N, C-alpha and C positions, 0 to 999 in steps of 0.2 A: 860296668865291665870289670873283670878282674885285672889286677896288676900283672903285666906280662913278665915272663921269666927271662933268663939269660939268653936262651936260644930263640932269638927273634930276628925277623928280617925287617930291615929298615928301608929296603928298596927292592925292586923286582929285578931278578936276574934275567939277562937276555935270553930269548928263546933258543932252544937247541933244535937241531934238525930232527924231525919226527922219525921215530923208529918204525917205519912202515915201508913196504915195498909194493910194487905193482906186479900182478900176475895176469897175463893175457888181457891187459887193459883194465883189470879190476883192482881196486885198492884193497890190499889185505889189511885188516884192522891191526893196530899196534898193540904190543904188550904194554899195558898201561903203567907198569912199574919200572920200565926200562931206564927212565931218566931220573930216578930218585937219587938224592945225594946221601952222603954219610949221615948227616944230622937231621935231614928233612925228608919226609916221605911224600913225594910229589907224584901225581898221576897225570898222564898225558893221553888224550883221546883223539880220535878222528872226528872232525867236525862234519856233520851231515845235516841236510835239509834246512839250511839257513835261509830264512825268508822273512819278509815284512808283510804282515797281514793288513787287510783293509782298515782295521781298527788301529794300526800303528804299532802293534806289538811286534818285536823282533823275536822270532822263535827258531829254535835249533835243537839238534840232538848231538850228544857226545857219546861215541861208542868205541869200545876197544875190547881187548882180550886179557884175561889173567889165567895163566896155566890152561889155555885152550877154551875157557868159558867166556861167553859174551857178557860184558858188563857195560853199563852206561846210564845216562840220565838225560832228561830234556831241560832246557832253560828258556825262560821267557823274559825279555827285557821290556820294561814299561815304555809307553810312548812319550812320557813326560820326564824330562831331565832339566834340572836347574843348573845353570852355569855359574861357577864361582871363579872370578878372576883373581889370581894371586900376583902380588907385586914381583916382577922380575922372573916369573915362572910360567909353566904351562897352566891353562885353566883346568879346573876340576868340574865334573858333572855329577850331580846328585840325583838319584832316582831309586827305583826298586827292581829287583830281579827275583823271579820265582824259579826254584828248582823243582822239577816235576818228575814223578815216577814213570818209568816205561814198563812197569810190571816186574817180571822175573829178572830182567837185566839190571834194574835198579836195586832190587833186593841183593843181587850178587855184588853190585858196585859197593853198597854199604857194608857188606861183609868184608870186602877187600880193604876198605878204609879202616874198619875195626882191626883187621889183621895187621896191616902195615903200620898203623899207629900203635899197636900193642895195647889197646884200651881194654880188651877182653869184656866188652859189653855184650857181645854175641847177639846183635840185632837180628830179628827174623825178617822184617819187612821195612821198606822205606815208606815214609808218609807219601800220600798222593801228591801233595804240593806244599812247599815250604817257602814263605816269603822273607826276603832279606832287604834291609837297607843297603844301598850300593853307592859307591863313589868310583868314578872313572879316574884313575891316576894318569892315564895316557890314552888319548883317542876319544872321539865323540861317539857315544853309544848309538846315536841316530844315524851313524854312517858305518855301522859294524859290518854291513854287507861288503864294503869295499876296503876298509882299513882296520888294522889291528886295534883292539881295545883291551886295556888292562884294568880290571875291576877289583875292588876290595869290597867284600861282602861282610855284613854285620848281622848277627842275630842276638837280640836281647830278650831275656825271659825273666819272669818273676823268680825263677830258680837260677841263681848264679851258675850252678853246675851246667846248665844248658846254654850259657852264653858262648857264642862262636864268632870267629874272625878268620877269614882266609881270602886267598886271591883266586880269581877266575879270569884267565887270560884267553881271549878269543882272537884267532888269527885266520882270516879268510884266505890269506895269500897261500898258506901251506895247509889249509883245511885242518887246523888243530885247535883243541881246547885243552888248557892246562888247569888242573885243580891243585893249587899250590898252598902249602902251609905258610902262615904268617908267623906263628909262634907255637911251639910245642905244648904250651900250657892249655891251648884250646882244643887239643885232640879229642878229649872226652866230650866236650861240649858240641863239637861238630857231629859226632856220632849220635849223641842224644837228641839234638835238634832235628836231625834228618830221619830218625827211626820212628816207626809207628809204635805207640805205647804198647807194652806187652802185658 
C-alpha cells in the first residue's frame, strides 16, 4: 500500500445527525455531500433494506441524492469474521465486504465521488461488484442489524495506483451509511478500483 500523506484520519469522527427529513411519513433521501468537511469529502446515505440472508450475508443498500439525482450502492458483509483481541482495547473483526452496483444509481454515485474528490477520472460505470478486505474498528459485523459498525476497507491491486483505503460506517439506529475518507492520497485509487474499465 502507498505511504499515506499528511491529510490522514487516525480515528473515526462521531456520527453527525443525518441530513434528512420525513414528509407525510416517508423518509426523504439526504443530500449525500451535506456533511463533508473542509479537508475531507465524505458522503452520507440513507440505509435501506438491511437484512441477513439465510446464507449469513448481511446485505443493505445506501441511497441518497446529489443535486436532485438519486445516487447509491449496495453492500454485502461476509458471514465469516475473525475476532482479534487487542490488549486493553476493543476487539477487531476481520472479514470481507463487497460493494455492489445498483445500476444507474451507482454509476451516478461514482461520478459524484470523482467530482468531490477532484480526481477527474470521469468514470462512466461502476463495476458490478468489488471485493474488499475489511476490519471492524467498532462493533461486531455479525450484529450490524442492531448495533453500529465502523469498518475500514482495503483494496490492494497489482497496480499501486488502484490501491484504496476508506471507512464505511453503518448505523441501523438512525438508518445511515457513511462513505468516509481515510486519507486524501487514496482518492484516485478509490475511483479506479470501483470503476468499470473504459
